mmCIF file of the N, C-alpha and C atoms, coordinates in Angstrom:
data_MODEL
# 
_entry.id   MODEL 
# 
loop_
_atom_site.group_PDB 
_atom_site.id 
_atom_site.type_symbol 
_atom_site.label_atom_id 
_atom_site.label_alt_id 
_atom_site.label_comp_id 
_atom_site.label_asym_id 
_atom_site.label_entity_id 
_atom_site.label_seq_id 
_atom_site.pdbx_PDB_ins_code 
_atom_site.Cartn_x 
_atom_site.Cartn_y 
_atom_site.Cartn_z 
_atom_site.occupancy 
_atom_site.B_iso_or_equiv 
_atom_site.pdbx_formal_charge 
_atom_site.auth_seq_id 
_atom_site.auth_comp_id 
_atom_site.auth_asym_id 
_atom_site.auth_atom_id 
_atom_site.pdbx_PDB_model_num 
ATOM 1   N N  . UNK A 1 1  ? 5.545  -0.963  4.172   1.00 0.00 ? 1  UNK A N  1 
ATOM 2   C CA . UNK A 1 1  ? 5.866  -0.482  5.498   1.00 0.00 ? 1  UNK A CA 1 
ATOM 3   C C  . UNK A 1 1  ? 6.905  1.208   5.542   1.00 0.00 ? 1  UNK A C  1 
ATOM 4   N N  . UNK A 1 2  ? 7.555  0.979   4.215   1.00 0.00 ? 2  UNK A N  1 
ATOM 5   C CA . UNK A 1 2  ? 7.843  2.277   3.814   1.00 0.00 ? 2  UNK A CA 1 
ATOM 6   C C  . UNK A 1 2  ? 7.152  3.261   2.655   1.00 0.00 ? 2  UNK A C  1 
ATOM 7   N N  . UNK A 1 3  ? 6.397  2.507   2.375   1.00 0.00 ? 3  UNK A N  1 
ATOM 8   C CA . UNK A 1 3  ? 6.150  3.777   1.282   1.00 0.00 ? 3  UNK A CA 1 
ATOM 9   C C  . UNK A 1 3  ? 5.459  4.346   1.295   1.00 0.00 ? 3  UNK A C  1 
ATOM 10  N N  . UNK A 1 4  ? 4.855  5.398   2.193   1.00 0.00 ? 4  UNK A N  1 
ATOM 11  C CA . UNK A 1 4  ? 5.107  6.704   2.323   1.00 0.00 ? 4  UNK A CA 1 
ATOM 12  C C  . UNK A 1 4  ? 5.598  7.591   2.822   1.00 0.00 ? 4  UNK A C  1 
ATOM 13  N N  . UNK A 1 5  ? 6.699  7.288   2.985   1.00 0.00 ? 5  UNK A N  1 
ATOM 14  C CA . UNK A 1 5  ? 8.073  7.553   3.221   1.00 0.00 ? 5  UNK A CA 1 
ATOM 15  C C  . UNK A 1 5  ? 7.741  9.160   2.582   1.00 0.00 ? 5  UNK A C  1 
ATOM 16  N N  . UNK A 1 6  ? 8.387  9.180   2.232   1.00 0.00 ? 6  UNK A N  1 
ATOM 17  C CA . UNK A 1 6  ? 9.057  10.403  0.335   1.00 0.00 ? 6  UNK A CA 1 
ATOM 18  C C  . UNK A 1 6  ? 7.023  11.134  0.323   1.00 0.00 ? 6  UNK A C  1 
ATOM 19  N N  . UNK A 1 7  ? 6.793  10.507  0.836   1.00 0.00 ? 7  UNK A N  1 
ATOM 20  C CA . UNK A 1 7  ? 4.932  11.357  0.288   1.00 0.00 ? 7  UNK A CA 1 
ATOM 21  C C  . UNK A 1 7  ? 5.031  12.602  0.266   1.00 0.00 ? 7  UNK A C  1 
ATOM 22  N N  . UNK A 1 8  ? 6.030  13.657  1.536   1.00 0.00 ? 8  UNK A N  1 
ATOM 23  C CA . UNK A 1 8  ? 5.140  15.189  1.399   1.00 0.00 ? 8  UNK A CA 1 
ATOM 24  C C  . UNK A 1 8  ? 6.676  15.565  1.325   1.00 0.00 ? 8  UNK A C  1 
ATOM 25  N N  . UNK A 1 9  ? 7.328  15.320  0.598   1.00 0.00 ? 9  UNK A N  1 
ATOM 26  C CA . UNK A 1 9  ? 8.501  15.552  -0.165  1.00 0.00 ? 9  UNK A CA 1 
ATOM 27  C C  . UNK A 1 9  ? 8.528  16.633  -1.089  1.00 0.00 ? 9  UNK A C  1 
ATOM 28  N N  . UNK A 1 10 ? 7.466  17.106  -1.736  1.00 0.00 ? 10 UNK A N  1 
ATOM 29  C CA . UNK A 1 10 ? 7.016  17.549  -2.596  1.00 0.00 ? 10 UNK A CA 1 
ATOM 30  C C  . UNK A 1 10 ? 8.122  18.441  -3.414  1.00 0.00 ? 10 UNK A C  1 
ATOM 31  N N  . UNK A 1 11 ? 8.298  16.881  -4.029  1.00 0.00 ? 11 UNK A N  1 
ATOM 32  C CA . UNK A 1 11 ? 9.094  16.817  -5.432  1.00 0.00 ? 11 UNK A CA 1 
ATOM 33  C C  . UNK A 1 11 ? 8.992  16.334  -6.720  1.00 0.00 ? 11 UNK A C  1 
ATOM 34  N N  . UNK A 1 12 ? 9.745  16.699  -7.976  1.00 0.00 ? 12 UNK A N  1 
ATOM 35  C CA . UNK A 1 12 ? 8.894  16.953  -8.828  1.00 0.00 ? 12 UNK A CA 1 
ATOM 36  C C  . UNK A 1 12 ? 8.753  15.747  -9.180  1.00 0.00 ? 12 UNK A C  1 
ATOM 37  N N  . UNK A 1 13 ? 8.784  15.525  -10.015 1.00 0.00 ? 13 UNK A N  1 
ATOM 38  C CA . UNK A 1 13 ? 8.157  13.406  -11.158 1.00 0.00 ? 13 UNK A CA 1 
ATOM 39  C C  . UNK A 1 13 ? 9.126  13.156  -11.366 1.00 0.00 ? 13 UNK A C  1 
ATOM 40  N N  . UNK A 1 14 ? 10.715 13.699  -12.190 1.00 0.00 ? 14 UNK A N  1 
ATOM 41  C CA . UNK A 1 14 ? 11.659 13.521  -11.549 1.00 0.00 ? 14 UNK A CA 1 
ATOM 42  C C  . UNK A 1 14 ? 12.607 12.484  -10.318 1.00 0.00 ? 14 UNK A C  1 
ATOM 43  N N  . UNK A 1 15 ? 12.782 13.480  -9.539  1.00 0.00 ? 15 UNK A N  1 
ATOM 44  C CA . UNK A 1 15 ? 13.070 12.896  -7.927  1.00 0.00 ? 15 UNK A CA 1 
ATOM 45  C C  . UNK A 1 15 ? 12.247 12.297  -7.288  1.00 0.00 ? 15 UNK A C  1 
ATOM 46  N N  . UNK A 1 16 ? 10.613 12.381  -7.550  1.00 0.00 ? 16 UNK A N  1 
ATOM 47  C CA . UNK A 1 16 ? 9.433  11.423  -6.580  1.00 0.00 ? 16 UNK A CA 1 
ATOM 48  C C  . UNK A 1 16 ? 10.280 9.672   -7.451  1.00 0.00 ? 16 UNK A C  1 
ATOM 49  N N  . UNK A 1 17 ? 10.293 9.797   -9.355  1.00 0.00 ? 17 UNK A N  1 
ATOM 50  C CA . UNK A 1 17 ? 10.367 7.933   -9.194  1.00 0.00 ? 17 UNK A CA 1 
ATOM 51  C C  . UNK A 1 17 ? 11.886 8.044   -8.743  1.00 0.00 ? 17 UNK A C  1 
ATOM 52  N N  . UNK A 1 18 ? 12.771 9.182   -8.902  1.00 0.00 ? 18 UNK A N  1 
ATOM 53  C CA . UNK A 1 18 ? 14.030 7.915   -8.280  1.00 0.00 ? 18 UNK A CA 1 
ATOM 54  C C  . UNK A 1 18 ? 13.573 7.647   -7.215  1.00 0.00 ? 18 UNK A C  1 
ATOM 55  N N  . UNK A 1 19 ? 13.603 8.446   -6.515  1.00 0.00 ? 19 UNK A N  1 
ATOM 56  C CA . UNK A 1 19 ? 13.390 8.745   -4.706  1.00 0.00 ? 19 UNK A CA 1 
ATOM 57  C C  . UNK A 1 19 ? 12.451 6.640   -4.687  1.00 0.00 ? 19 UNK A C  1 
ATOM 58  N N  . UNK A 1 20 ? 11.031 6.893   -5.558  1.00 0.00 ? 20 UNK A N  1 
ATOM 59  C CA . UNK A 1 20 ? 10.313 5.471   -5.760  1.00 0.00 ? 20 UNK A CA 1 
ATOM 60  C C  . UNK A 1 20 ? 11.049 4.301   -5.723  1.00 0.00 ? 20 UNK A C  1 
ATOM 61  N N  . UNK A 1 21 ? 12.092 4.569   -6.980  1.00 0.00 ? 21 UNK A N  1 
ATOM 62  C CA . UNK A 1 21 ? 12.966 3.438   -7.005  1.00 0.00 ? 21 UNK A CA 1 
ATOM 63  C C  . UNK A 1 21 ? 13.820 3.216   -6.485  1.00 0.00 ? 21 UNK A C  1 
ATOM 64  N N  . UNK A 1 22 ? 14.673 4.295   -5.429  1.00 0.00 ? 22 UNK A N  1 
ATOM 65  C CA . UNK A 1 22 ? 14.816 3.713   -4.373  1.00 0.00 ? 22 UNK A CA 1 
ATOM 66  C C  . UNK A 1 22 ? 14.876 2.876   -3.333  1.00 0.00 ? 22 UNK A C  1 
ATOM 67  N N  . UNK A 1 23 ? 13.759 3.449   -2.876  1.00 0.00 ? 23 UNK A N  1 
ATOM 68  C CA . UNK A 1 23 ? 12.224 2.650   -2.058  1.00 0.00 ? 23 UNK A CA 1 
ATOM 69  C C  . UNK A 1 23 ? 12.614 1.555   -2.652  1.00 0.00 ? 23 UNK A C  1 
ATOM 70  N N  . UNK A 1 24 ? 12.024 0.787   -3.718  1.00 0.00 ? 24 UNK A N  1 
ATOM 71  C CA . UNK A 1 24 ? 11.321 -0.132  -3.966  1.00 0.00 ? 24 UNK A CA 1 
ATOM 72  C C  . UNK A 1 24 ? 12.387 -1.373  -3.562  1.00 0.00 ? 24 UNK A C  1 
ATOM 73  N N  . UNK A 1 25 ? 14.023 -0.839  -4.453  1.00 0.00 ? 25 UNK A N  1 
ATOM 74  C CA . UNK A 1 25 ? 14.985 -1.386  -3.733  1.00 0.00 ? 25 UNK A CA 1 
ATOM 75  C C  . UNK A 1 25 ? 15.113 -1.614  -2.611  1.00 0.00 ? 25 UNK A C  1 
ATOM 76  N N  . UNK A 1 26 ? 15.024 -0.413  -1.191  1.00 0.00 ? 26 UNK A N  1 
ATOM 77  C CA . UNK A 1 26 ? 15.370 -0.949  -0.250  1.00 0.00 ? 26 UNK A CA 1 
ATOM 78  C C  . UNK A 1 26 ? 14.755 -1.826  0.235   1.00 0.00 ? 26 UNK A C  1 
ATOM 79  N N  . UNK A 1 27 ? 13.420 -1.498  -0.156  1.00 0.00 ? 27 UNK A N  1 
ATOM 80  C CA . UNK A 1 27 ? 12.553 -2.524  -0.119  1.00 0.00 ? 27 UNK A CA 1 
ATOM 81  C C  . UNK A 1 27 ? 12.944 -4.319  -0.454  1.00 0.00 ? 27 UNK A C  1 
ATOM 82  N N  . UNK A 1 28 ? 12.996 -4.514  -0.868  1.00 0.00 ? 28 UNK A N  1 
ATOM 83  C CA . UNK A 1 28 ? 13.672 -5.627  -1.432  1.00 0.00 ? 28 UNK A CA 1 
ATOM 84  C C  . UNK A 1 28 ? 14.835 -6.565  -0.919  1.00 0.00 ? 28 UNK A C  1 
ATOM 85  N N  . UNK A 1 29 ? 16.057 -5.310  -0.462  1.00 0.00 ? 29 UNK A N  1 
ATOM 86  C CA . UNK A 1 29 ? 17.034 -5.796  0.096   1.00 0.00 ? 29 UNK A CA 1 
ATOM 87  C C  . UNK A 1 29 ? 16.285 -6.290  1.863   1.00 0.00 ? 29 UNK A C  1 
ATOM 88  N N  . UNK A 1 30 ? 15.993 -5.212  2.139   1.00 0.00 ? 30 UNK A N  1 
ATOM 89  C CA . UNK A 1 30 ? 14.949 -5.911  3.730   1.00 0.00 ? 30 UNK A CA 1 
ATOM 90  C C  . UNK A 1 30 ? 14.956 -7.132  3.499   1.00 0.00 ? 30 UNK A C  1 
ATOM 91  N N  . UNK A 1 31 ? 13.511 -7.391  2.598   1.00 0.00 ? 31 UNK A N  1 
ATOM 92  C CA . UNK A 1 31 ? 12.886 -8.572  2.712   1.00 0.00 ? 31 UNK A CA 1 
ATOM 93  C C  . UNK A 1 31 ? 14.028 -9.655  2.253   1.00 0.00 ? 31 UNK A C  1 
ATOM 94  N N  . UNK A 1 32 ? 15.136 -10.044 1.159   1.00 0.00 ? 32 UNK A N  1 
ATOM 95  C CA . UNK A 1 32 ? 16.115 -10.804 1.760   1.00 0.00 ? 32 UNK A CA 1 
ATOM 96  C C  . UNK A 1 32 ? 16.110 -10.400 2.734   1.00 0.00 ? 32 UNK A C  1 
ATOM 97  N N  . UNK A 1 33 ? 16.847 -9.606  3.585   1.00 0.00 ? 33 UNK A N  1 
ATOM 98  C CA . UNK A 1 33 ? 17.132 -9.343  4.533   1.00 0.00 ? 33 UNK A CA 1 
ATOM 99  C C  . UNK A 1 33 ? 17.099 -10.730 5.256   1.00 0.00 ? 33 UNK A C  1 
ATOM 100 N N  . UNK A 1 34 ? 15.679 -9.333  5.566   1.00 0.00 ? 34 UNK A N  1 
ATOM 101 C CA . UNK A 1 34 ? 14.566 -10.092 6.373   1.00 0.00 ? 34 UNK A CA 1 
ATOM 102 C C  . UNK A 1 34 ? 14.569 -12.368 6.543   1.00 0.00 ? 34 UNK A C  1 
ATOM 103 N N  . UNK A 1 35 ? 14.508 -12.694 5.374   1.00 0.00 ? 35 UNK A N  1 
ATOM 104 C CA . UNK A 1 35 ? 14.721 -13.963 4.829   1.00 0.00 ? 35 UNK A CA 1 
ATOM 105 C C  . UNK A 1 35 ? 15.417 -14.352 5.595   1.00 0.00 ? 35 UNK A C  1 
ATOM 106 N N  . UNK A 1 36 ? 16.951 -14.158 4.893   1.00 0.00 ? 36 UNK A N  1 
ATOM 107 C CA . UNK A 1 36 ? 17.987 -15.018 5.620   1.00 0.00 ? 36 UNK A CA 1 
ATOM 108 C C  . UNK A 1 36 ? 18.758 -15.108 7.392   1.00 0.00 ? 36 UNK A C  1 
ATOM 109 N N  . UNK A 1 37 ? 17.510 -13.617 7.679   1.00 0.00 ? 37 UNK A N  1 
ATOM 110 C CA . UNK A 1 37 ? 18.029 -14.124 9.223   1.00 0.00 ? 37 UNK A CA 1 
ATOM 111 C C  . UNK A 1 37 ? 17.503 -14.100 10.189  1.00 0.00 ? 37 UNK A C  1 
ATOM 112 N N  . UNK A 1 38 ? 15.815 -15.023 9.285   1.00 0.00 ? 38 UNK A N  1 
ATOM 113 C CA . UNK A 1 38 ? 14.610 -15.415 9.680   1.00 0.00 ? 38 UNK A CA 1 
ATOM 114 C C  . UNK A 1 38 ? 15.195 -16.726 8.902   1.00 0.00 ? 38 UNK A C  1 
ATOM 115 N N  . UNK A 1 39 ? 15.656 -17.523 8.415   1.00 0.00 ? 39 UNK A N  1 
ATOM 116 C CA . UNK A 1 39 ? 15.874 -18.901 7.890   1.00 0.00 ? 39 UNK A CA 1 
ATOM 117 C C  . UNK A 1 39 ? 16.480 -19.847 8.669   1.00 0.00 ? 39 UNK A C  1 
ATOM 118 N N  . UNK A 1 40 ? 15.996 -21.767 8.212   1.00 0.00 ? 40 UNK A N  1 
ATOM 119 C CA . UNK A 1 40 ? 16.052 -22.164 9.400   1.00 0.00 ? 40 UNK A CA 1 
ATOM 120 C C  . UNK A 1 40 ? 17.785 -22.414 9.422   1.00 0.00 ? 40 UNK A C  1 
ATOM 121 N N  . UNK A 1 41 ? 18.795 -22.151 8.735   1.00 0.00 ? 41 UNK A N  1 
ATOM 122 C CA . UNK A 1 41 ? 19.869 -22.344 9.451   1.00 0.00 ? 41 UNK A CA 1 
ATOM 123 C C  . UNK A 1 41 ? 20.184 -20.730 9.694   1.00 0.00 ? 41 UNK A C  1 
ATOM 124 N N  . UNK A 1 42 ? 19.711 -20.334 10.470  1.00 0.00 ? 42 UNK A N  1 
ATOM 125 C CA . UNK A 1 42 ? 20.293 -18.879 11.187  1.00 0.00 ? 42 UNK A CA 1 
ATOM 126 C C  . UNK A 1 42 ? 20.181 -19.166 11.999  1.00 0.00 ? 42 UNK A C  1 
ATOM 127 N N  . UNK A 1 43 ? 20.807 -19.726 13.171  1.00 0.00 ? 43 UNK A N  1 
ATOM 128 C CA . UNK A 1 43 ? 21.193 -19.300 14.922  1.00 0.00 ? 43 UNK A CA 1 
ATOM 129 C C  . UNK A 1 43 ? 20.228 -18.405 15.265  1.00 0.00 ? 43 UNK A C  1 
ATOM 130 N N  . UNK A 1 44 ? 20.164 -18.892 16.392  1.00 0.00 ? 44 UNK A N  1 
ATOM 131 C CA . UNK A 1 44 ? 19.292 -18.168 17.273  1.00 0.00 ? 44 UNK A CA 1 
ATOM 132 C C  . UNK A 1 44 ? 19.905 -17.401 18.517  1.00 0.00 ? 44 UNK A C  1 
ATOM 133 N N  . UNK A 1 45 ? 19.676 -16.348 19.512  1.00 0.00 ? 45 UNK A N  1 
ATOM 134 C CA . UNK A 1 45 ? 20.626 -15.451 20.134  1.00 0.00 ? 45 UNK A CA 1 
ATOM 135 C C  . UNK A 1 45 ? 21.964 -14.334 20.107  1.00 0.00 ? 45 UNK A C  1 
ATOM 136 N N  . UNK A 1 46 ? 23.128 -14.688 20.358  1.00 0.00 ? 46 UNK A N  1 
ATOM 137 C CA . UNK A 1 46 ? 24.469 -14.556 19.932  1.00 0.00 ? 46 UNK A CA 1 
ATOM 138 C C  . UNK A 1 46 ? 24.836 -14.058 18.373  1.00 0.00 ? 46 UNK A C  1 
ATOM 139 N N  . UNK A 1 47 ? 24.439 -15.389 17.768  1.00 0.00 ? 47 UNK A N  1 
ATOM 140 C CA . UNK A 1 47 ? 24.719 -15.971 16.274  1.00 0.00 ? 47 UNK A CA 1 
ATOM 141 C C  . UNK A 1 47 ? 23.647 -14.726 15.212  1.00 0.00 ? 47 UNK A C  1 
ATOM 142 N N  . UNK A 1 48 ? 21.873 -14.806 15.821  1.00 0.00 ? 48 UNK A N  1 
ATOM 143 C CA . UNK A 1 48 ? 21.595 -13.625 15.236  1.00 0.00 ? 48 UNK A CA 1 
ATOM 144 C C  . UNK A 1 48 ? 21.573 -12.364 15.343  1.00 0.00 ? 48 UNK A C  1 
ATOM 145 N N  . UNK A 1 49 ? 21.861 -11.984 16.760  1.00 0.00 ? 49 UNK A N  1 
ATOM 146 C CA . UNK A 1 49 ? 22.335 -10.222 16.738  1.00 0.00 ? 49 UNK A CA 1 
ATOM 147 C C  . UNK A 1 49 ? 23.918 -10.023 16.235  1.00 0.00 ? 49 UNK A C  1 
ATOM 148 N N  . UNK A 1 50 ? 24.035 -11.045 15.740  1.00 0.00 ? 50 UNK A N  1 
ATOM 149 C CA . UNK A 1 50 ? 25.531 -10.819 14.483  1.00 0.00 ? 50 UNK A CA 1 
ATOM 150 C C  . UNK A 1 50 ? 24.553 -10.381 13.058  1.00 0.00 ? 50 UNK A C  1 
ATOM 151 N N  . UNK A 1 51 ? 24.204 -11.175 13.011  1.00 0.00 ? 51 UNK A N  1 
ATOM 152 C CA . UNK A 1 51 ? 23.335 -11.589 11.874  1.00 0.00 ? 51 UNK A CA 1 
ATOM 153 C C  . UNK A 1 51 ? 22.453 -10.579 11.953  1.00 0.00 ? 51 UNK A C  1 
ATOM 154 N N  . UNK A 1 52 ? 22.404 -8.982  12.444  1.00 0.00 ? 52 UNK A N  1 
ATOM 155 C CA . UNK A 1 52 ? 20.659 -8.471  11.737  1.00 0.00 ? 52 UNK A CA 1 
ATOM 156 C C  . UNK A 1 52 ? 22.242 -6.881  12.014  1.00 0.00 ? 52 UNK A C  1 
ATOM 157 N N  . UNK A 1 53 ? 22.914 -7.372  12.784  1.00 0.00 ? 53 UNK A N  1 
ATOM 158 C CA . UNK A 1 53 ? 24.129 -5.912  12.731  1.00 0.00 ? 53 UNK A CA 1 
ATOM 159 C C  . UNK A 1 53 ? 25.084 -6.177  11.616  1.00 0.00 ? 53 UNK A C  1 
ATOM 160 N N  . UNK A 1 54 ? 25.358 -7.178  10.949  1.00 0.00 ? 54 UNK A N  1 
ATOM 161 C CA . UNK A 1 54 ? 25.181 -7.301  10.021  1.00 0.00 ? 54 UNK A CA 1 
ATOM 162 C C  . UNK A 1 54 ? 24.863 -7.919  8.159   1.00 0.00 ? 54 UNK A C  1 
ATOM 163 N N  . UNK A 1 55 ? 23.237 -7.558  8.402   1.00 0.00 ? 55 UNK A N  1 
ATOM 164 C CA . UNK A 1 55 ? 22.677 -7.176  7.141   1.00 0.00 ? 55 UNK A CA 1 
ATOM 165 C C  . UNK A 1 55 ? 22.203 -4.747  7.678   1.00 0.00 ? 55 UNK A C  1 
ATOM 166 N N  . UNK A 1 56 ? 21.884 -4.420  8.965   1.00 0.00 ? 56 UNK A N  1 
ATOM 167 C CA . UNK A 1 56 ? 22.418 -3.551  8.759   1.00 0.00 ? 56 UNK A CA 1 
ATOM 168 C C  . UNK A 1 56 ? 23.461 -2.608  8.322   1.00 0.00 ? 56 UNK A C  1 
ATOM 169 N N  . UNK A 1 57 ? 24.580 -2.764  8.362   1.00 0.00 ? 57 UNK A N  1 
ATOM 170 C CA . UNK A 1 57 ? 25.243 -3.205  8.039   1.00 0.00 ? 57 UNK A CA 1 
ATOM 171 C C  . UNK A 1 57 ? 26.135 -2.599  6.205   1.00 0.00 ? 57 UNK A C  1 
ATOM 172 N N  . UNK A 1 58 ? 25.074 -3.709  5.773   1.00 0.00 ? 58 UNK A N  1 
ATOM 173 C CA . UNK A 1 58 ? 24.350 -3.947  4.484   1.00 0.00 ? 58 UNK A CA 1 
ATOM 174 C C  . UNK A 1 58 ? 23.470 -3.308  3.400   1.00 0.00 ? 58 UNK A C  1 
ATOM 175 N N  . UNK A 1 59 ? 22.596 -3.605  3.941   1.00 0.00 ? 59 UNK A N  1 
ATOM 176 C CA . UNK A 1 59 ? 21.197 -3.365  3.320   1.00 0.00 ? 59 UNK A CA 1 
ATOM 177 C C  . UNK A 1 59 ? 21.469 -2.988  2.270   1.00 0.00 ? 59 UNK A C  1 
ATOM 178 N N  . UNK A 1 60 ? 22.028 -1.168  2.221   1.00 0.00 ? 60 UNK A N  1 
ATOM 179 C CA . UNK A 1 60 ? 22.483 0.122   1.315   1.00 0.00 ? 60 UNK A CA 1 
ATOM 180 C C  . UNK A 1 60 ? 22.963 -0.349  0.122   1.00 0.00 ? 60 UNK A C  1 
ATOM 181 N N  . UNK A 1 61 ? 24.171 -1.748  -0.264  1.00 0.00 ? 61 UNK A N  1 
ATOM 182 C CA . UNK A 1 61 ? 24.926 -1.343  -0.306  1.00 0.00 ? 61 UNK A CA 1 
ATOM 183 C C  . UNK A 1 61 ? 24.203 -2.776  -1.244  1.00 0.00 ? 61 UNK A C  1 
ATOM 184 N N  . UNK A 1 62 ? 23.474 -3.763  -0.512  1.00 0.00 ? 62 UNK A N  1 
ATOM 185 C CA . UNK A 1 62 ? 22.559 -5.140  -1.046  1.00 0.00 ? 62 UNK A CA 1 
ATOM 186 C C  . UNK A 1 62 ? 21.335 -3.852  -2.269  1.00 0.00 ? 62 UNK A C  1 
ATOM 187 N N  . UNK A 1 63 ? 21.166 -2.792  -1.261  1.00 0.00 ? 63 UNK A N  1 
ATOM 188 C CA . UNK A 1 63 ? 19.784 -2.372  -2.398  1.00 0.00 ? 63 UNK A CA 1 
ATOM 189 C C  . UNK A 1 63 ? 20.730 -1.598  -3.415  1.00 0.00 ? 63 UNK A C  1 
ATOM 190 N N  . UNK A 1 64 ? 21.744 -1.110  -3.596  1.00 0.00 ? 64 UNK A N  1 
ATOM 191 C CA . UNK A 1 64 ? 22.818 -0.233  -5.160  1.00 0.00 ? 64 UNK A CA 1 
ATOM 192 C C  . UNK A 1 64 ? 22.953 -1.386  -5.919  1.00 0.00 ? 64 UNK A C  1 
ATOM 193 N N  . UNK A 1 65 ? 23.252 -2.678  -5.401  1.00 0.00 ? 65 UNK A N  1 
ATOM 194 C CA . UNK A 1 65 ? 23.317 -3.364  -6.343  1.00 0.00 ? 65 UNK A CA 1 
ATOM 195 C C  . UNK A 1 65 ? 22.150 -4.080  -7.231  1.00 0.00 ? 65 UNK A C  1 
ATOM 196 N N  . UNK A 1 66 ? 21.074 -4.018  -6.622  1.00 0.00 ? 66 UNK A N  1 
ATOM 197 C CA . UNK A 1 66 ? 19.075 -4.514  -6.790  1.00 0.00 ? 66 UNK A CA 1 
ATOM 198 C C  . UNK A 1 66 ? 19.470 -3.057  -7.571  1.00 0.00 ? 66 UNK A C  1 
ATOM 199 N N  . UNK A 1 67 ? 20.008 -2.326  -7.405  1.00 0.00 ? 67 UNK A N  1 
ATOM 200 C CA . UNK A 1 67 ? 18.816 -1.266  -7.793  1.00 0.00 ? 67 UNK A CA 1 
ATOM 201 C C  . UNK A 1 67 ? 19.805 -1.019  -9.516  1.00 0.00 ? 67 UNK A C  1 
ATOM 202 N N  . UNK A 1 68 ? 21.609 -1.086  -9.373  1.00 0.00 ? 68 UNK A N  1 
ATOM 203 C CA . UNK A 1 68 ? 22.198 -1.347  -10.250 1.00 0.00 ? 68 UNK A CA 1 
ATOM 204 C C  . UNK A 1 68 ? 21.817 -2.344  -11.363 1.00 0.00 ? 68 UNK A C  1 
ATOM 205 N N  . UNK A 1 69 ? 21.363 -3.966  -10.913 1.00 0.00 ? 69 UNK A N  1 
ATOM 206 C CA . UNK A 1 69 ? 20.842 -5.183  -12.027 1.00 0.00 ? 69 UNK A CA 1 
ATOM 207 C C  . UNK A 1 69 ? 19.288 -4.466  -12.152 1.00 0.00 ? 69 UNK A C  1 
ATOM 208 N N  . UNK A 1 70 ? 18.441 -3.913  -12.086 1.00 0.00 ? 70 UNK A N  1 
ATOM 209 C CA . UNK A 1 70 ? 16.990 -2.918  -12.843 1.00 0.00 ? 70 UNK A CA 1 
ATOM 210 C C  . UNK A 1 70 ? 17.794 -2.166  -13.729 1.00 0.00 ? 70 UNK A C  1 
ATOM 211 N N  . UNK A 1 71 ? 18.440 -1.347  -13.559 1.00 0.00 ? 71 UNK A N  1 
ATOM 212 C CA . UNK A 1 71 ? 18.919 -0.928  -14.474 1.00 0.00 ? 71 UNK A CA 1 
ATOM 213 C C  . UNK A 1 71 ? 19.898 -0.768  -15.872 1.00 0.00 ? 71 UNK A C  1 
ATOM 214 N N  . UNK A 1 72 ? 20.884 -1.827  -15.195 1.00 0.00 ? 72 UNK A N  1 
ATOM 215 C CA . UNK A 1 72 ? 21.422 -2.169  -15.991 1.00 0.00 ? 72 UNK A CA 1 
ATOM 216 C C  . UNK A 1 72 ? 20.956 -2.862  -17.120 1.00 0.00 ? 72 UNK A C  1 
ATOM 217 N N  . UNK A 1 73 ? 19.333 -3.365  -16.442 1.00 0.00 ? 73 UNK A N  1 
ATOM 218 C CA . UNK A 1 73 ? 18.066 -4.340  -17.547 1.00 0.00 ? 73 UNK A CA 1 
ATOM 219 C C  . UNK A 1 73 ? 16.997 -3.737  -18.075 1.00 0.00 ? 73 UNK A C  1 
ATOM 220 N N  . UNK A 1 74 ? 17.131 -1.471  -17.905 1.00 0.00 ? 74 UNK A N  1 
ATOM 221 C CA . UNK A 1 74 ? 16.132 -0.768  -18.293 1.00 0.00 ? 74 UNK A CA 1 
ATOM 222 C C  . UNK A 1 74 ? 17.860 -0.548  -19.404 1.00 0.00 ? 74 UNK A C  1 
ATOM 223 N N  . UNK A 1 75 ? 18.284 -0.695  -19.700 1.00 0.00 ? 75 UNK A N  1 
ATOM 224 C CA . UNK A 1 75 ? 18.848 0.127   -20.945 1.00 0.00 ? 75 UNK A CA 1 
ATOM 225 C C  . UNK A 1 75 ? 19.254 -0.833  -22.324 1.00 0.00 ? 75 UNK A C  1 
ATOM 226 N N  . UNK A 1 76 ? 18.909 -1.974  -21.560 1.00 0.00 ? 76 UNK A N  1 
ATOM 227 C CA . UNK A 1 76 ? 19.026 -3.406  -22.619 1.00 0.00 ? 76 UNK A CA 1 
ATOM 228 C C  . UNK A 1 76 ? 17.676 -3.095  -23.695 1.00 0.00 ? 76 UNK A C  1 
# 
């Protein structure tokens, strides 16, 4: 869905790699969020709207955590 987001930035290899890593972390965060909102325990209506608002506020933090965990793994 977001694969071509940075396609025309013209960044150097290092910048492009960092952006690609961030993109993968955000995609993972969105998949986790999508699963959480659509789970069988998620209520419909107002509750789902609240879940989506919470997800929207936390996607960046979740992506940061995913990226930090992966970068920590690379260092070991």
